[in-house]
N, C-alpha and C positions, 0 to 999 in steps of 0.2 A: 828493806823497802826499795821502791823504785821512785826516782825523781820525775816530777810531771813535765820537765822541759821536753817539748816536742811530742808529749804524749797525745795520742789521737785514736780515732776509731780503728785504724789498722792495727796499732799495738793492742788495743782492747780486744779485738777479735782474735788475735793470736793468744792472748792470755786465757780467753774463754775456751778456745779449742784445746789448750793444753790441760784445761781443768775437767774436759769431757763435755762442755756445752756445745751450742751451736757455734760455728765459726763466722757467723754473721749476726747483724743486729745487735751487737754489743755497744754499750754506752760508756764512753771515756769520761772519768771525773778527775779533776785535779784540786791542788790546794787542800789536801788532806780531808776531802769530803767526808770520809767515813772515819776520821779521827786520825791524829799524828801517831805514827809508829814510834819505835825506839831502837836503839842499836844502829847497826850498819845501814848505809844506803848503797846498794850494790849496783844499780844501774842508772844512767843518766843519758838523755839525748837520744833515746830509742828512734830507730826509723824502720819499723816493719813495713813490709808491703802487704802482708795478710796472707801470703802463702805458706809462711814458716809454720812449723809444728811446735816451736818452742821460742819463748822470748829470748833465750840465749842465742838463737840463730840469727837474731835481727841485728842490723848494724846499730852501733851505740858509740857513744863518746868514750874517748880513751881515759878520761879523767872524770871525776864526780865534782860538778860545779854548782851543787844546789845550795845557793847563797842563803835561803832561809831554812835550811834543813829539813826536818820532818815535817814542817808546815806546807811543804810542796810535795808531799807523798801522793802518788797516783793511785787512782781506785778505778773499778770497773763494775759495771752491772751486766751480768750475761743473760741472754734470752732463754727462757724456759717455757717450751711449748705447754699451753694448758691442757690438763686432762691427760698427761702421759701416763700417770698412775696415781692411786690414792695413797696418801701418806700412811705408812704402817703396813701396806700390803707386803706379803711374802710370796716369792715363787722359787722353784727349783729348776735349774738350767743344766744342760750338758749331760743328760742321761736319756735314754730311751725308755726308762721306767718312771712312771709317775711319782713314786714314792722315794726317789733318791735324786741327788744333784747338788750343784753348787748353789749356796744360799744367796739370793739376792732380795733385798729389801727396798721399799720405796720410802725416800726421804725428800720432802719439798718437791714432790712430783718427778723425781728423777730416780731411776734404778741404780742401784750400786751393790758392791759385794761387801762381805765381812771378813776381816782378818782372822787367821785362825790362831793367833796368840791367845792362850788360855782357853781356847775352844775346847769344850768337853761334852759328855753325854747330856749333862744336865741342860746345857744351852741347846743341844740338838733336840731334845725332848720338847722343850718350850716351842721350837720352831715347828716340830712335827704335830704337836697338839693344836697349834695355830692353823694348821693344814688338815685338821680333823683326823689325825691318826693317834694311836695311844702313846707311842714312845718312839725314841729313835737314838741312833748311835753317831758320835762325831767322826767326820772325815776331814782330814787336814791337807794342808799344803797343795792346794789346786789340783786335786786328785780329779775332779770333773771338768778340768780345763781351767786356764786363766781368764777371768772376766776383763773387761774394759771400762774405762771411765772411772767413776767414782769408788773409792773404798769408804763406805759410810761409818762403819763401826770397827773398833778395834778393842782388845782386851775385854771382851764381852765375858761377864760373869753373872749368869742368871741363878735364880733359886727355884725350887721346884713348885713354889706357890705362884709364879708369875705365868701369865697366859699370853704375853705379847713381847717379842723380842725387843722392842723398843722401850719396854718397862725395865729391861735388865740394865745393870750398871755397865758402862763402857767408858772408853776414852775417845774423844773426839780429835785427838791429836795423832797423826799417823805418819810420823817421819821414819819409821823403820819397817814399814809394810808395803810390800808390793803384790801384784795379782798372782804371783806364783804361790803365795800364802793364802789364797782364797779359801774359805771354810765351806764345807759341805755337810750333808746329813744322809743318813740311810734310815728312813722311817719304817718302823715294824708294821707289817700288813697282817692284820687279824682276819684270817679266812673263817667265814661263817659256813660250817660244813652242811648246815641245814638247807642252805640254798640249792645245794646239788643232790637231786634225787632224794630229798627229804633226809639225808644223812644215811640213807638205808633203813630208816626206821619204819615199821609197818604203819604206825599211827602218827604219833606225836614226836617232833624233834625240837629239842631245846638247846640252843647255842650258849656256850659260856666263853670266857676270855680265850682260853687256849684248847678247848675241847667242845664236847657236846654230849648229850644223853638222850635216850629214848624214853618215851612214856606212853602209856595205854589210856583209852577212854574208860569210864566207869563201866564195869561189868566185864573187863578184861584184865588179865595180868600179864606182866611182862616176862617173856620167856627167858630161860637162863642164857640164851645166846645174846641177850641184851637188845635185841632188834625186834623180835617177833612178839605178837600178842596173842594170848590164848584166851578163849571164851571161858569165863568163870561159871561153873555149874552151881548156882546158888542153892538149888534143891539138895544136891549132895552134901554141900557144905553147912547146910542148915541156916543159911542166911537169907532165905527168901522171905521169911516172915509168914509163911503159910502154916495153918493150925493143922491141917490134914494132908 
């Protein structure tokens, strides 16, 4: 943890910047406001100016002199702009195609990426179904470019019954993940052949998951070519119902 000696708004702003939040409007808390930590106290007497990109770049005491230990742990509240995104939203970034890209998920009004540890086709399919595709395949290790800011999820393990990425089991601890490991997906695009020139069918076109077929109206039969419709001569076939 960090000792709250000299802990102020400038220090808090740097901490928030390092976490991917706004570098302004942070609130500094002292005296273990969010609870006392445990283990080591690494920093004391911080003197950030606000321009640093990391707390480790700030001036600090050469020794730790937190007399009351973890009861002096420093805390921070970072500014989150309202309405940035809706919790649970999914988007694909880094590709010119709508059906593929780096997966980003909204958590607590902030977009963030997903680590590709354990990322597989089942996880990808949950994402793709959430985006109204049928299925998808997993893409690993920042293939669509490395994101910035938060990595919200790690060790994601979805099941085929889940319909939302945040429903899947995952780890909230991200000590071994960097943006070079950002997960992506390639969602399967199902083409409706009937939308283009009626699939070539003379009358009726019916789309299926991976193909299509033609059919004809009553009084016509489908030709052996599978597309044309031939007028049925009910009189010759004896199906007209006429007595004479």
